[in-house]
mmCIF file as Biopython writes it, N, C-alpha, C and O atoms, coordinates in Angstrom:
data_model
#
loop_
_atom_site.group_PDB
_atom_site.id
_atom_site.type_symbol
_atom_site.label_atom_id
_atom_site.label_alt_id
_atom_site.label_comp_id
_atom_site.label_asym_id
_atom_site.label_entity_id
_atom_site.label_seq_id
_atom_site.pdbx_PDB_ins_code
_atom_site.Cartn_x
_atom_site.Cartn_y
_atom_site.Cartn_z
_atom_site.occupancy
_atom_site.B_iso_or_equiv
_atom_site.auth_seq_id
_atom_site.auth_asym_id
_atom_site.pdbx_PDB_model_num
ATOM 1   N N  . MET A ? 1  ? -119.455 62.691 -127.560 1.0 0.0 1  A 1 
ATOM 2   C CA . MET A ? 1  ? -119.317 62.504 -125.861 1.0 0.0 1  A 1 
ATOM 3   C C  . MET A ? 1  ? -118.478 63.908 -125.340 1.0 0.0 1  A 1 
ATOM 4   O O  . MET A ? 1  ? -118.763 64.180 -124.174 1.0 0.0 1  A 1 
ATOM 5   N N  . ALA A ? 2  ? -117.770 64.592 -125.800 1.0 0.0 2  A 1 
ATOM 6   C CA . ALA A ? 2  ? -117.362 66.035 -125.257 1.0 0.0 2  A 1 
ATOM 7   C C  . ALA A ? 2  ? -118.655 66.876 -125.142 1.0 0.0 2  A 1 
ATOM 8   O O  . ALA A ? 2  ? -118.961 67.452 -124.098 1.0 0.0 2  A 1 
ATOM 9   N N  . PHE A ? 3  ? -119.482 66.920 -126.403 1.0 0.0 3  A 1 
ATOM 10  C CA . PHE A ? 3  ? -120.341 67.876 -126.256 1.0 0.0 3  A 1 
ATOM 11  C C  . PHE A ? 3  ? -121.302 67.751 -125.155 1.0 0.0 3  A 1 
ATOM 12  O O  . PHE A ? 3  ? -121.644 68.731 -124.493 1.0 0.0 3  A 1 
ATOM 13  N N  . ILE A ? 4  ? -121.857 66.264 -124.889 1.0 0.0 4  A 1 
ATOM 14  C CA . ILE A ? 4  ? -122.490 66.124 -123.592 1.0 0.0 4  A 1 
ATOM 15  C C  . ILE A ? 4  ? -121.900 66.556 -122.495 1.0 0.0 4  A 1 
ATOM 16  O O  . ILE A ? 4  ? -122.604 67.180 -121.701 1.0 0.0 4  A 1 
ATOM 17  N N  . LEU A ? 5  ? -120.782 66.384 -122.246 1.0 0.0 5  A 1 
ATOM 18  C CA . LEU A ? 5  ? -120.067 66.900 -121.269 1.0 0.0 5  A 1 
ATOM 19  C C  . LEU A ? 5  ? -120.247 68.243 -120.789 1.0 0.0 5  A 1 
ATOM 20  O O  . LEU A ? 5  ? -120.557 68.672 -119.677 1.0 0.0 5  A 1 
ATOM 21  N N  . TRP A ? 6  ? -119.886 69.012 -122.268 1.0 0.0 6  A 1 
ATOM 22  C CA . TRP A ? 6  ? -119.936 70.482 -122.242 1.0 0.0 6  A 1 
ATOM 23  C C  . TRP A ? 6  ? -121.079 70.939 -121.693 1.0 0.0 6  A 1 
ATOM 24  O O  . TRP A ? 6  ? -121.066 71.811 -120.824 1.0 0.0 6  A 1 
ATOM 25  N N  . LEU A ? 7  ? -122.430 70.264 -122.257 1.0 0.0 7  A 1 
ATOM 26  C CA . LEU A ? 7  ? -123.532 70.783 -121.668 1.0 0.0 7  A 1 
ATOM 27  C C  . LEU A ? 7  ? -124.035 70.460 -120.340 1.0 0.0 7  A 1 
ATOM 28  O O  . LEU A ? 7  ? -124.794 71.178 -119.690 1.0 0.0 7  A 1 
ATOM 29  N N  . ILE A ? 8  ? -123.645 69.530 -120.043 1.0 0.0 8  A 1 
ATOM 30  C CA . ILE A ? 8  ? -123.530 69.328 -118.358 1.0 0.0 8  A 1 
ATOM 31  C C  . ILE A ? 8  ? -123.079 69.952 -117.633 1.0 0.0 8  A 1 
ATOM 32  O O  . ILE A ? 8  ? -123.670 70.217 -116.586 1.0 0.0 8  A 1 
ATOM 33  N N  . ALA A ? 9  ? -121.788 70.451 -117.931 1.0 0.0 9  A 1 
ATOM 34  C CA . ALA A ? 9  ? -121.141 71.378 -117.148 1.0 0.0 9  A 1 
ATOM 35  C C  . ALA A ? 9  ? -121.482 72.611 -117.130 1.0 0.0 9  A 1 
ATOM 36  O O  . ALA A ? 9  ? -121.410 73.278 -116.098 1.0 0.0 9  A 1 
ATOM 37  N N  . VAL A ? 10 ? -121.958 73.156 -118.425 1.0 0.0 10 A 1 
ATOM 38  C CA . VAL A ? 10 ? -122.738 74.403 -118.291 1.0 0.0 10 A 1 
ATOM 39  C C  . VAL A ? 10 ? -124.039 74.402 -117.375 1.0 0.0 10 A 1 
ATOM 40  O O  . VAL A ? 10 ? -124.073 75.180 -116.421 1.0 0.0 10 A 1 
ATOM 41  N N  . VAL A ? 11 ? -124.846 73.766 -117.568 1.0 0.0 11 A 1 
ATOM 42  C CA . VAL A ? 11 ? -126.052 73.702 -116.859 1.0 0.0 11 A 1 
ATOM 43  C C  . VAL A ? 11 ? -125.417 73.328 -115.374 1.0 0.0 11 A 1 
ATOM 44  O O  . VAL A ? 11 ? -126.313 73.636 -114.588 1.0 0.0 11 A 1 
ATOM 45  N N  . LEU A ? 12 ? -124.522 72.915 -114.772 1.0 0.0 12 A 1 
ATOM 46  C CA . LEU A ? 12 ? -124.218 72.727 -113.301 1.0 0.0 12 A 1 
ATOM 47  C C  . LEU A ? 12 ? -123.703 74.190 -113.020 1.0 0.0 12 A 1 
ATOM 48  O O  . LEU A ? 12 ? -124.197 74.757 -112.045 1.0 0.0 12 A 1 
ATOM 49  N N  . VAL A ? 13 ? -122.858 74.793 -113.696 1.0 0.0 13 A 1 
ATOM 50  C CA . VAL A ? 13 ? -122.354 76.136 -113.276 1.0 0.0 13 A 1 
ATOM 51  C C  . VAL A ? 13 ? -123.404 77.283 -113.383 1.0 0.0 13 A 1 
ATOM 52  O O  . VAL A ? 13 ? -123.329 78.262 -112.640 1.0 0.0 13 A 1 
ATOM 53  N N  . ILE A ? 14 ? -124.247 77.167 -114.189 1.0 0.0 14 A 1 
ATOM 54  C CA . ILE A ? 14 ? -125.346 78.164 -114.316 1.0 0.0 14 A 1 
ATOM 55  C C  . ILE A ? 14 ? -126.284 77.671 -112.858 1.0 0.0 14 A 1 
ATOM 56  O O  . ILE A ? 14 ? -126.391 78.445 -111.907 1.0 0.0 14 A 1 
ATOM 57  N N  . TYR A ? 15 ? -126.798 76.557 -112.857 1.0 0.0 15 A 1 
ATOM 58  C CA . TYR A ? 15 ? -127.465 76.145 -111.731 1.0 0.0 15 A 1 
ATOM 59  C C  . TYR A ? 15 ? -126.504 76.724 -110.109 1.0 0.0 15 A 1 
ATOM 60  O O  . TYR A ? 15 ? -127.002 77.229 -109.102 1.0 0.0 15 A 1 
ATOM 61  N N  . GLY A ? 16 ? -125.446 76.497 -110.308 1.0 0.0 16 A 1 
ATOM 62  C CA . GLY A ? 16 ? -124.497 76.782 -109.149 1.0 0.0 16 A 1 
ATOM 63  C C  . GLY A ? 16 ? -124.523 78.133 -108.754 1.0 0.0 16 A 1 
ATOM 64  O O  . GLY A ? 16 ? -124.450 78.456 -107.568 1.0 0.0 16 A 1 
ATOM 65  N N  . ILE A ? 17 ? -124.647 79.144 -109.908 1.0 0.0 17 A 1 
ATOM 66  C CA . ILE A ? 17 ? -124.540 80.451 -109.893 1.0 0.0 17 A 1 
ATOM 67  C C  . ILE A ? 17 ? -126.098 80.844 -109.446 1.0 0.0 17 A 1 
ATOM 68  O O  . ILE A ? 17 ? -126.262 81.704 -108.581 1.0 0.0 17 A 1 
ATOM 69  N N  . VAL A ? 18 ? -126.951 80.345 -109.916 1.0 0.0 18 A 1 
ATOM 70  C CA . VAL A ? 18 ? -128.215 80.604 -109.260 1.0 0.0 18 A 1 
ATOM 71  C C  . VAL A ? 18 ? -128.575 80.192 -107.836 1.0 0.0 18 A 1 
ATOM 72  O O  . VAL A ? 18 ? -129.347 80.793 -107.089 1.0 0.0 18 A 1 
ATOM 73  N N  . ARG A ? 19 ? -127.880 79.043 -107.566 1.0 0.0 19 A 1 
ATOM 74  C CA . ARG A ? 19 ? -127.974 78.934 -105.999 1.0 0.0 19 A 1 
ATOM 75  C C  . ARG A ? 19 ? -127.571 79.649 -105.137 1.0 0.0 19 A 1 
ATOM 76  O O  . ARG A ? 19 ? -128.176 79.908 -104.096 1.0 0.0 19 A 1 
ATOM 77  N N  . ILE A ? 20 ? -126.242 80.155 -105.540 1.0 0.0 20 A 1 
ATOM 78  C CA . ILE A ? 20 ? -125.530 81.255 -104.864 1.0 0.0 20 A 1 
ATOM 79  C C  . ILE A ? 20 ? -126.519 82.529 -104.750 1.0 0.0 20 A 1 
ATOM 80  O O  . ILE A ? 20 ? -126.859 83.133 -103.733 1.0 0.0 20 A 1 
ATOM 81  N N  . VAL A ? 21 ? -126.882 82.760 -106.114 1.0 0.0 21 A 1 
ATOM 82  C CA . VAL A ? 21 ? -127.664 84.213 -105.756 1.0 0.0 21 A 1 
ATOM 83  C C  . VAL A ? 21 ? -128.834 83.966 -104.858 1.0 0.0 21 A 1 
ATOM 84  O O  . VAL A ? 21 ? -129.292 84.918 -104.225 1.0 0.0 21 A 1 
ATOM 85  N N  . GLN A ? 22 ? -129.440 82.594 -104.729 1.0 0.0 22 A 1 
ATOM 86  C CA . GLN A ? 22 ? -130.585 82.314 -103.952 1.0 0.0 22 A 1 
ATOM 87  C C  . GLN A ? 22 ? -129.933 82.189 -102.418 1.0 0.0 22 A 1 
ATOM 88  O O  . GLN A ? 22 ? -130.783 82.131 -101.530 1.0 0.0 22 A 1 
ATOM 89  N N  . GLY A ? 23 ? -128.795 82.148 -102.068 1.0 0.0 23 A 1 
ATOM 90  C CA . GLY A ? 23 ? -128.434 82.362 -100.888 1.0 0.0 23 A 1 
ATOM 91  C C  . GLY A ? 23 ? -127.627 81.058 -100.444 1.0 0.0 23 A 1 
ATOM 92  O O  . GLY A ? 23 ? -126.900 81.169 -99.457  1.0 0.0 23 A 1 
ATOM 93  N N  . ASP A ? 24 ? -127.699 79.860 -101.086 1.0 0.0 24 A 1 
ATOM 94  C CA . ASP A ? 24 ? -127.158 78.628 -100.957 1.0 0.0 24 A 1 
ATOM 95  C C  . ASP A ? 24 ? -125.652 78.749 -101.494 1.0 0.0 24 A 1 
ATOM 96  O O  . ASP A ? 24 ? -125.387 78.114 -102.514 1.0 0.0 24 A 1 
ATOM 97  N N  . VAL A ? 25 ? -124.785 79.407 -100.974 1.0 0.0 25 A 1 
ATOM 98  C CA . VAL A ? 25 ? -123.256 79.445 -101.204 1.0 0.0 25 A 1 
ATOM 99  C C  . VAL A ? 25 ? -122.479 78.141 -101.444 1.0 0.0 25 A 1 
ATOM 100 O O  . VAL A ? 25 ? -121.641 77.917 -102.317 1.0 0.0 25 A 1 
ATOM 101 N N  . LEU A ? 26 ? -123.013 77.200 -100.320 1.0 0.0 26 A 1 
ATOM 102 C CA . LEU A ? 26 ? -122.007 75.935 -100.153 1.0 0.0 26 A 1 
ATOM 103 C C  . LEU A ? 26 ? -122.275 75.252 -101.286 1.0 0.0 26 A 1 
ATOM 104 O O  . LEU A ? 26 ? -121.293 74.978 -101.976 1.0 0.0 26 A 1 
ATOM 105 N N  . LEU A ? 27 ? -123.684 74.788 -101.793 1.0 0.0 27 A 1 
ATOM 106 C CA . LEU A ? 27 ? -124.092 74.172 -102.740 1.0 0.0 27 A 1 
ATOM 107 C C  . LEU A ? 27 ? -123.844 74.755 -104.111 1.0 0.0 27 A 1 
ATOM 108 O O  . LEU A ? 27 ? -123.543 74.161 -105.146 1.0 0.0 27 A 1 
ATOM 109 N N  . GLY A ? 28 ? -124.057 76.188 -103.876 1.0 0.0 28 A 1 
ATOM 110 C CA . GLY A ? 28 ? -123.794 76.664 -105.393 1.0 0.0 28 A 1 
ATOM 111 C C  . GLY A ? 28 ? -122.208 76.617 -105.783 1.0 0.0 28 A 1 
ATOM 112 O O  . GLY A ? 28 ? -121.955 76.607 -106.988 1.0 0.0 28 A 1 
ATOM 113 N N  . ALA A ? 29 ? -121.190 76.590 -104.915 1.0 0.0 29 A 1 
ATOM 114 C CA . ALA A ? 29 ? -119.652 76.401 -104.942 1.0 0.0 29 A 1 
ATOM 115 C C  . ALA A ? 29 ? -119.379 75.160 -105.413 1.0 0.0 29 A 1 
ATOM 116 O O  . ALA A ? 29 ? -118.515 75.029 -106.280 1.0 0.0 29 A 1 
ATOM 117 N N  . VAL A ? 30 ? -120.198 73.874 -104.825 1.0 0.0 30 A 1 
ATOM 118 C CA . VAL A ? 30 ? -119.746 72.562 -104.892 1.0 0.0 30 A 1 
ATOM 119 C C  . VAL A ? 30 ? -120.461 72.371 -106.290 1.0 0.0 30 A 1 
ATOM 120 O O  . VAL A ? 30 ? -120.007 71.363 -106.831 1.0 0.0 30 A 1 
ATOM 121 N N  . LEU A ? 31 ? -121.482 73.035 -107.104 1.0 0.0 31 A 1 
ATOM 122 C CA . LEU A ? 31 ? -121.870 72.714 -108.137 1.0 0.0 31 A 1 
ATOM 123 C C  . LEU A ? 31 ? -121.181 73.272 -109.326 1.0 0.0 31 A 1 
ATOM 124 O O  . LEU A ? 31 ? -121.302 72.783 -110.450 1.0 0.0 31 A 1 
ATOM 125 N N  . ILE A ? 32 ? -120.403 74.382 -109.028 1.0 0.0 32 A 1 
ATOM 126 C CA . ILE A ? 32 ? -119.366 75.283 -109.911 1.0 0.0 32 A 1 
ATOM 127 C C  . ILE A ? 32 ? -118.294 74.275 -110.108 1.0 0.0 32 A 1 
ATOM 128 O O  . ILE A ? 32 ? -117.914 73.799 -111.177 1.0 0.0 32 A 1 
ATOM 129 N N  . ILE A ? 33 ? -117.860 74.022 -108.892 1.0 0.0 33 A 1 
ATOM 130 C CA . ILE A ? 33 ? -116.559 73.475 -108.858 1.0 0.0 33 A 1 
ATOM 131 C C  . ILE A ? 33 ? -116.658 71.811 -109.769 1.0 0.0 33 A 1 
ATOM 132 O O  . ILE A ? 33 ? -115.792 71.412 -110.548 1.0 0.0 33 A 1 
ATOM 133 N N  . VAL A ? 34 ? -117.820 71.126 -109.437 1.0 0.0 34 A 1 
ATOM 134 C CA . VAL A ? 34 ? -118.180 69.953 -110.317 1.0 0.0 34 A 1 
ATOM 135 C C  . VAL A ? 34 ? -118.376 70.292 -111.672 1.0 0.0 34 A 1 
ATOM 136 O O  . VAL A ? 34 ? -118.069 69.405 -112.468 1.0 0.0 34 A 1 
ATOM 137 N N  . GLY A ? 35 ? -118.824 71.384 -112.155 1.0 0.0 35 A 1 
ATOM 138 C CA . GLY A ? 35 ? -119.143 71.744 -113.660 1.0 0.0 35 A 1 
ATOM 139 C C  . GLY A ? 35 ? -117.672 72.000 -114.076 1.0 0.0 35 A 1 
ATOM 140 O O  . GLY A ? 35 ? -117.230 71.427 -115.072 1.0 0.0 35 A 1 
ATOM 141 N N  . LEU A ? 36 ? -116.896 72.845 -113.346 1.0 0.0 36 A 1 
ATOM 142 C CA . LEU A ? 36 ? -115.404 72.782 -113.848 1.0 0.0 36 A 1 
ATOM 143 C C  . LEU A ? 36 ? -114.730 71.614 -114.160 1.0 0.0 36 A 1 
ATOM 144 O O  . LEU A ? 36 ? -114.116 71.451 -115.214 1.0 0.0 36 A 1 
ATOM 145 N N  . LEU A ? 37 ? -114.823 70.840 -113.320 1.0 0.0 37 A 1 
ATOM 146 C CA . LEU A ? 37 ? -114.081 69.593 -113.202 1.0 0.0 37 A 1 
ATOM 147 C C  . LEU A ? 37 ? -114.693 68.745 -114.584 1.0 0.0 37 A 1 
ATOM 148 O O  . LEU A ? 37 ? -113.896 68.207 -115.353 1.0 0.0 37 A 1 
ATOM 149 N N  . ILE A ? 38 ? -115.977 68.687 -114.792 1.0 0.0 38 A 1 
ATOM 150 C CA . ILE A ? 38 ? -116.481 67.821 -115.769 1.0 0.0 38 A 1 
ATOM 151 C C  . ILE A ? 38 ? -116.224 68.384 -117.210 1.0 0.0 38 A 1 
ATOM 152 O O  . ILE A ? 38 ? -115.973 67.675 -118.185 1.0 0.0 38 A 1 
ATOM 153 N N  . GLY A ? 39 ? -116.308 69.581 -117.217 1.0 0.0 39 A 1 
ATOM 154 C CA . GLY A ? 39 ? -116.121 70.362 -118.682 1.0 0.0 39 A 1 
ATOM 155 C C  . GLY A ? 39 ? -115.057 69.975 -119.212 1.0 0.0 39 A 1 
ATOM 156 O O  . GLY A ? 39 ? -114.048 69.697 -118.563 1.0 0.0 39 A 1 
ATOM 157 N N  . PRO A ? 40 ? -115.164 69.902 -120.630 1.0 0.0 40 A 1 
ATOM 158 C CA . PRO A ? 40 ? -113.902 69.432 -121.478 1.0 0.0 40 A 1 
ATOM 159 C C  . PRO A ? 40 ? -112.877 70.382 -121.378 1.0 0.0 40 A 1 
ATOM 160 O O  . PRO A ? 40 ? -111.717 69.975 -121.435 1.0 0.0 40 A 1 
ATOM 161 N N  . GLY A ? 41 ? -113.100 71.548 -121.242 1.0 0.0 41 A 1 
ATOM 162 C CA . GLY A ? 41 ? -112.059 72.644 -121.306 1.0 0.0 41 A 1 
ATOM 163 C C  . GLY A ? 41 ? -111.490 72.973 -120.033 1.0 0.0 41 A 1 
ATOM 164 O O  . GLY A ? 41 ? -110.714 73.922 -119.924 1.0 0.0 41 A 1 
ATOM 165 N N  . GLY A ? 42 ? -111.863 72.164 -118.942 1.0 0.0 42 A 1 
ATOM 166 C CA . GLY A ? 42 ? -111.168 72.290 -117.797 1.0 0.0 42 A 1 
ATOM 167 C C  . GLY A ? 42 ? -110.370 71.002 -117.468 1.0 0.0 42 A 1 
ATOM 168 O O  . GLY A ? 42 ? -109.822 70.335 -118.345 1.0 0.0 42 A 1 
ATOM 169 N N  . VAL A ? 43 ? -110.340 70.682 -116.103 1.0 0.0 43 A 1 
ATOM 170 C CA . VAL A ? 43 ? -109.523 69.712 -115.623 1.0 0.0 43 A 1 
ATOM 171 C C  . VAL A ? 43 ? -110.516 68.528 -115.707 1.0 0.0 43 A 1 
ATOM 172 O O  . VAL A ? 43 ? -111.308 68.402 -114.773 1.0 0.0 43 A 1 
ATOM 173 N N  . SER A ? 44 ? -110.553 67.663 -116.714 1.0 0.0 44 A 1 
ATOM 174 C CA . SER A ? 44 ? -111.643 66.809 -116.731 1.0 0.0 44 A 1 
ATOM 175 C C  . SER A ? 44 ? -111.231 65.722 -115.876 1.0 0.0 44 A 1 
ATOM 176 O O  . SER A ? 44 ? -110.074 65.301 -115.876 1.0 0.0 44 A 1 
ATOM 177 N N  . ILE A ? 45 ? -112.469 65.096 -114.894 1.0 0.0 45 A 1 
ATOM 178 C CA . ILE A ? 45 ? -112.335 63.869 -114.127 1.0 0.0 45 A 1 
ATOM 179 C C  . ILE A ? 45 ? -112.316 62.675 -115.108 1.0 0.0 45 A 1 
ATOM 180 O O  . ILE A ? 45 ? -112.154 61.523 -114.705 1.0 0.0 45 A 1 
ATOM 181 N N  . PHE A ? 46 ? -112.485 62.985 -116.384 1.0 0.0 46 A 1 
ATOM 182 C CA . PHE A ? 46 ? -112.814 61.587 -117.270 1.0 0.0 46 A 1 
ATOM 183 C C  . PHE A ? 46 ? -111.632 61.268 -118.150 1.0 0.0 46 A 1 
ATOM 184 O O  . PHE A ? 46 ? -111.556 60.288 -118.891 1.0 0.0 46 A 1 
ATOM 185 N N  . SER A ? 47 ? -110.577 62.349 -117.963 1.0 0.0 47 A 1 
ATOM 186 C CA . SER A ? 47 ? -109.220 62.101 -118.669 1.0 0.0 47 A 1 
ATOM 187 C C  . SER A ? 47 ? -108.479 61.380 -117.610 1.0 0.0 47 A 1 
ATOM 188 O O  . SER A ? 47 ? -108.648 61.728 -116.441 1.0 0.0 47 A 1 
ATOM 189 N N  . ALA A ? 48 ? -107.546 60.254 -117.947 1.0 0.0 48 A 1 
ATOM 190 C CA . ALA A ? 48 ? -106.864 59.690 -117.112 1.0 0.0 48 A 1 
ATOM 191 C C  . ALA A ? 48 ? -105.562 59.957 -117.184 1.0 0.0 48 A 1 
ATOM 192 O O  . ALA A ? 48 ? -104.998 59.906 -118.277 1.0 0.0 48 A 1 
ATOM 193 N N  . VAL A ? 49 ? -104.778 60.333 -115.860 1.0 0.0 49 A 1 
ATOM 194 C CA . VAL A ? 49 ? -103.534 60.682 -115.558 1.0 0.0 49 A 1 
ATOM 195 C C  . VAL A ? 49 ? -102.512 59.444 -115.200 1.0 0.0 49 A 1 
ATOM 196 O O  . VAL A ? 49 ? -102.501 58.838 -114.129 1.0 0.0 49 A 1 
ATOM 197 N N  . SER A ? 50 ? -101.832 59.250 -116.096 1.0 0.0 50 A 1 
ATOM 198 C CA . SER A ? 50 ? -100.747 58.030 -115.615 1.0 0.0 50 A 1 
ATOM 199 C C  . SER A ? 50 ? -100.064 58.488 -114.922 1.0 0.0 50 A 1 
ATOM 200 O O  . SER A ? 50 ? -99.832  59.697 -114.950 1.0 0.0 50 A 1 
ATOM 201 N N  . PRO A ? 51 ? -99.469  57.587 -113.993 1.0 0.0 51 A 1 
ATOM 202 C CA . PRO A ? 51 ? -98.062  57.837 -112.837 1.0 0.0 51 A 1 
ATOM 203 C C  . PRO A ? 51 ? -96.925  58.374 -113.635 1.0 0.0 51 A 1 
ATOM 204 O O  . PRO A ? 51 ? -95.963  58.692 -112.936 1.0 0.0 51 A 1 
ATOM 205 N N  . GLY A ? 52 ? -96.787  58.555 -114.891 1.0 0.0 52 A 1 
ATOM 206 C CA . GLY A ? 52 ? -95.591  58.889 -115.656 1.0 0.0 52 A 1 
ATOM 207 C C  . GLY A ? 52 ? -95.805  60.519 -115.760 1.0 0.0 52 A 1 
ATOM 208 O O  . GLY A ? 52 ? -94.945  61.387 -115.615 1.0 0.0 52 A 1 
ATOM 209 N N  . ASP A ? 53 ? -97.479  60.709 -116.110 1.0 0.0 53 A 1 
ATOM 210 C CA . ASP A ? 53 ? -97.851  61.938 -116.462 1.0 0.0 53 A 1 
ATOM 211 C C  . ASP A ? 53 ? -97.717  62.822 -115.006 1.0 0.0 53 A 1 
ATOM 212 O O  . ASP A ? 53 ? -97.193  63.935 -115.020 1.0 0.0 53 A 1 
ATOM 213 N N  . LEU A ? 54 ? -98.124  62.352 -114.035 1.0 0.0 54 A 1 
ATOM 214 C CA . LEU A ? 54 ? -98.000  62.956 -112.675 1.0 0.0 54 A 1 
ATOM 215 C C  . LEU A ? 54 ? -96.504  63.354 -112.452 1.0 0.0 54 A 1 
ATOM 216 O O  . LEU A ? 54 ? -96.216  64.541 -112.293 1.0 0.0 54 A 1 
ATOM 217 N N  . GLY A ? 55 ? -95.488  62.315 -112.438 1.0 0.0 55 A 1 
ATOM 218 C CA . GLY A ? 55 ? -94.360  62.650 -112.231 1.0 0.0 55 A 1 
ATOM 219 C C  . GLY A ? 55 ? -93.567  63.808 -112.973 1.0 0.0 55 A 1 
ATOM 220 O O  . GLY A ? 55 ? -92.668  64.475 -112.460 1.0 0.0 55 A 1 
ATOM 221 N N  . SER A ? 56 ? -94.065  63.940 -114.303 1.0 0.0 56 A 1 
ATOM 222 C CA . SER A ? 56 ? -93.456  65.089 -115.010 1.0 0.0 56 A 1 
ATOM 223 C C  . SER A ? 56 ? -94.364  66.376 -114.716 1.0 0.0 56 A 1 
ATOM 224 O O  . SER A ? 56 ? -93.901  67.463 -115.063 1.0 0.0 56 A 1 
ATOM 225 N N  . LEU A ? 57 ? -95.691  66.335 -114.069 1.0 0.0 57 A 1 
ATOM 226 C CA . LEU A ? 57 ? -96.108  67.657 -113.658 1.0 0.0 57 A 1 
ATOM 227 C C  . LEU A ? 57 ? -95.540  68.021 -112.093 1.0 0.0 57 A 1 
ATOM 228 O O  . LEU A ? 57 ? -95.559  69.137 -111.574 1.0 0.0 57 A 1 
ATOM 229 N N  . LEU A ? 58 ? -95.108  66.953 -111.585 1.0 0.0 58 A 1 
ATOM 230 C CA . LEU A ? 58 ? -94.642  67.346 -110.319 1.0 0.0 58 A 1 
ATOM 231 C C  . LEU A ? 58 ? -93.259  67.719 -110.387 1.0 0.0 58 A 1 
ATOM 232 O O  . LEU A ? 58 ? -92.834  68.414 -109.464 1.0 0.0 58 A 1 
ATOM 233 N N  . GLY A ? 59 ? -92.457  67.376 -111.337 1.0 0.0 59 A 1 
ATOM 234 C CA . GLY A ? 59 ? -91.334  67.745 -111.817 1.0 0.0 59 A 1 
ATOM 235 C C  . GLY A ? 59 ? -91.354  69.171 -112.373 1.0 0.0 59 A 1 
ATOM 236 O O  . GLY A ? 59 ? -90.236  69.661 -112.217 1.0 0.0 59 A 1 
ATOM 237 N N  . ALA A ? 60 ? -92.220  70.042 -112.975 1.0 0.0 60 A 1 
ATOM 238 C CA . ALA A ? 60 ? -92.450  71.137 -113.295 1.0 0.0 60 A 1 
ATOM 239 C C  . ALA A ? 60 ? -92.336  72.111 -112.144 1.0 0.0 60 A 1 
ATOM 240 O O  . ALA A ? 60 ? -91.855  73.242 -112.216 1.0 0.0 60 A 1 
ATOM 241 N N  . LEU A ? 61 ? -92.840  71.524 -111.073 1.0 0.0 61 A 1 
ATOM 242 C CA . LEU A ? 61 ? -92.941  72.646 -109.736 1.0 0.0 61 A 1 
ATOM 243 C C  . LEU A ? 61 ? -91.412  73.078 -109.232 1.0 0.0 61 A 1 
ATOM 244 O O  . LEU A ? 61 ? -90.417  72.384 -109.027 1.0 0.0 61 A 1 
ATOM 245 N N  . PRO A ? 62 ? -91.605  74.300 -109.136 1.0 0.0 62 A 1 
ATOM 246 C CA . PRO A ? 62 ? -90.143  74.726 -108.469 1.0 0.0 62 A 1 
ATOM 247 C C  . PRO A ? 62 ? -89.785  73.949 -107.223 1.0 0.0 62 A 1 
ATOM 248 O O  . PRO A ? 62 ? -90.666  73.480 -106.502 1.0 0.0 62 A 1 
ATOM 249 N N  . SER A ? 63 ? -88.599  73.820 -106.987 1.0 0.0 63 A 1 
ATOM 250 C CA . SER A ? 63 ? -88.097  73.238 -105.681 1.0 0.0 63 A 1 
ATOM 251 C C  . SER A ? 63 ? -88.328  74.404 -104.585 1.0 0.0 63 A 1 
ATOM 252 O O  . SER A ? 63 ? -88.230  75.627 -104.681 1.0 0.0 63 A 1 
ATOM 253 N N  . PRO A ? 64 ? -88.712  73.462 -103.382 1.0 0.0 64 A 1 
ATOM 254 C CA . PRO A ? 64 ? -88.728  74.558 -102.032 1.0 0.0 64 A 1 
ATOM 255 C C  . PRO A ? 64 ? -87.319  75.480 -101.792 1.0 0.0 64 A 1 
ATOM 256 O O  . PRO A ? 64 ? -87.326  76.532 -101.154 1.0 0.0 64 A 1 
ATOM 257 N N  . ALA A ? 65 ? -86.274  74.969 -102.336 1.0 0.0 65 A 1 
ATOM 258 C CA . ALA A ? 65 ? -85.067  75.928 -102.048 1.0 0.0 65 A 1 
ATOM 259 C C  . ALA A ? 65 ? -85.061  77.103 -102.989 1.0 0.0 65 A 1 
ATOM 260 O O  . ALA A ? 65 ? -84.573  78.155 -102.576 1.0 0.0 65 A 1 
ATOM 261 N N  . ALA A ? 66 ? -85.498  77.047 -104.084 1.0 0.0 66 A 1 
ATOM 262 C CA . ALA A ? 66 ? -85.766  78.046 -105.182 1.0 0.0 66 A 1 
ATOM 263 C C  . ALA A ? 66 ? -86.638  78.954 -104.760 1.0 0.0 66 A 1 
ATOM 264 O O  . ALA A ? 66 ? -86.400  80.104 -105.131 1.0 0.0 66 A 1 
ATOM 265 N N  . LEU A ? 67 ? -87.782  78.749 -103.952 1.0 0.0 67 A 1 
ATOM 266 C CA . LEU A ? 67 ? -88.730  79.810 -103.417 1.0 0.0 67 A 1 
ATOM 267 C C  . LEU A ? 67 ? -88.325  80.450 -102.201 1.0 0.0 67 A 1 
ATOM 268 O O  . LEU A ? 67 ? -89.037  81.277 -101.631 1.0 0.0 67 A 1 
ATOM 269 N N  . VAL A ? 68 ? -86.923  79.999 -101.687 1.0 0.0 68 A 1 
ATOM 270 C CA . VAL A ? 68 ? -86.502  80.672 -100.389 1.0 0.0 68 A 1 
ATOM 271 C C  . VAL A ? 68 ? -85.563  81.791 -100.985 1.0 0.0 68 A 1 
ATOM 272 O O  . VAL A ? 68 ? -84.618  81.438 -101.691 1.0 0.0 68 A 1 
ATOM 273 N N  . THR A ? 69 ? -85.775  83.051 -100.742 1.0 0.0 69 A 1 
ATOM 274 C CA . THR A ? 69 ? -84.740  84.180 -101.506 1.0 0.0 69 A 1 
ATOM 275 C C  . THR A ? 69 ? -84.035  84.657 -100.231 1.0 0.0 69 A 1 
ATOM 276 O O  . THR A ? 69 ? -83.158  85.518 -100.296 1.0 0.0 69 A 1 
#
């Protein structure tokens, strides 16, 4: 299954680059983004994130007070 998703992602990204070269920048950008989301090496839309995982991801972010110097 991961190999099929990888192939679909590659095709979408290549087609997105072709569309950008042909002048259709918006469609090309959308295709590239979708390809990156589907690809197993990226942030896959098929991998579930549980609420506990989301909390740990948000907890890893710096606090706003730490950003102010």
